[in-house]
C-alpha positions in Angstrom: 14.7 -2.7 -7.6 12.8 -3.0 -10.8 12.5 -6.7 -10.8 9.6 -8.6 -9.1 12.1 -11.3 -8.0 14.0 -8.9 -5.9 10.9 -7.9 -3.9 9.7 -11.5 -3.5 13.1 -12.5 -2.1 13.3 -9.5 0.1 9.8 -10.0 1.7 10.4 -13.7 2.2 13.7 -13.0 4.1 12.4 -10.0 6.1 8.7 -10.0 6.9 8.9 -7.1 9.4 7.3 -3.8 8.5 9.6 -1.3 6.8 8.9 2.2 5.6 10.9 3.8 2.8 11.2 7.6 3.1 8.5 8.8 5.5 6.1 7.2 7.9 2.5 8.4 7.9 3.2 11.0 10.7 5.7 12.6 8.3 3.3 13.1 5.5 -0.1 13.2 7.3 -0.3 17.0 7.3 -0.1 17.0 3.5 -2.3 14.0 3.0 -5.1 15.4 5.1 -5.3 18.5 2.9 -6.3 16.3 -0.1 -7.6 12.9 1.2 -10.9 12.6 3.0 -11.8 9.7 5.3 -14.5 8.5 3.0 -12.3 8.5 -0.1 -11.6 5.2 -1.9 -7.8 5.1 -1.7 -5.3 3.0 -3.8 -1.9 2.5 -2.2 0.4 1.5 -5.0 3.5 -0.7 -4.2 2.4 -0.9 -0.5 5.3 -3.3 0.4 5.5 -3.9 4.1 5.0 -0.2 5.0 2.8 0.8 7.9 1.3 3.6 5.9 -2.1 1.9 5.4 -2.3 0.7 9.0 -1.6 4.2 10.3 -4.0 5.8 7.9 -6.6 3.3 8.9 -6.1 4.1 12.5 -6.5 7.8 11.6 -9.9 7.2 10.1 -9.2 6.3 6.5 -11.0 3.0 6.2 -11.3 2.4 2.5 -7.8 1.5 1.4 -6.8 -1.0 -1.4 -3.2 -1.9 -1.2 -1.4 -3.5 -4.2 2.1 -5.0 -4.5 3.9 -7.2 -7.0 5.0 -9.6 -4.3 2.6 -12.4 -3.3 4.6 -13.0 -0.1 4.2 -9.4 1.2 0.5 -9.4 0.3 -0.1 -12.7 2.2 1.8 -11.3 5.2 -0.3 -8.2 5.2 -3.6 -10.1 4.8 -2.6 -12.2 7.8 -1.4 -9.2 9.8 -4.6 -7.1 9.2 -7.3 -9.8 9.3 -9.5 -7.6 11.5 -9.3 -4.6 9.2 -9.7 -6.6 6.0 -13.4 -5.7 5.4 -12.4 -2.3 4.3 -8.6 -2.5 3.9 -7.9 -4.8 1.0 -4.6 -6.4 -0.2 -4.1 -7.6 -3.8 -1.2 -8.9 -5.8 -0.9 -6.6 -8.8 1.6 -5.0 -11.0 1.3 -1.2 -10.8 2.2 -1.0 -14.5 -0.9 -3.1 -15.4 -3.7 -2.0 -13.1 -6.8 -4.1 -13.2 -9.3 -1.6 -11.8 -12.0 0.3 -13.7 -11.6 4.0 -14.3 -13.0 6.0 -11.4 -12.7 3.2 -8.8 -10.5 5.4 -6.6 -10.7 9.0 -5.4 -6.9 9.1 -4.8 -3.8 7.1 -5.5 -0.8 7.1 -3.2 2.6 6.1 -4.3 5.4 6.6 -1.8 8.3 5.0 -3.8 7.1 2.6 -6.5 7.9 5.0 -9.3 11.6 5.2 -8.3 11.8 1.4 -8.0 10.5 0.6 -11.5 12.4 3.2 -13.4 
């Protein structure tokens, strides 16, 4: 799982949404204790998860999603065109973030750490 080629091939073969571990409903009670709707949120290794979509529907409108796979980022940009003003999708390696310090109030990582170790 630690190689970008694996993820690129996976998302090219299977563009359907997929959530590792929990969907938003399984973690929303914990998230809402710490994340506010006006927070700037970074979702690291977003993959094809519905997490950002479901958070967006729950009022979290400032979400930046990054993933190492250009294919999945393109799929998400196409899927969420209407939400794209506040929900952004960028190709980026989580090990080499390109954001200034203080850009985000919170960072969410549901499984990226496991996949790169």
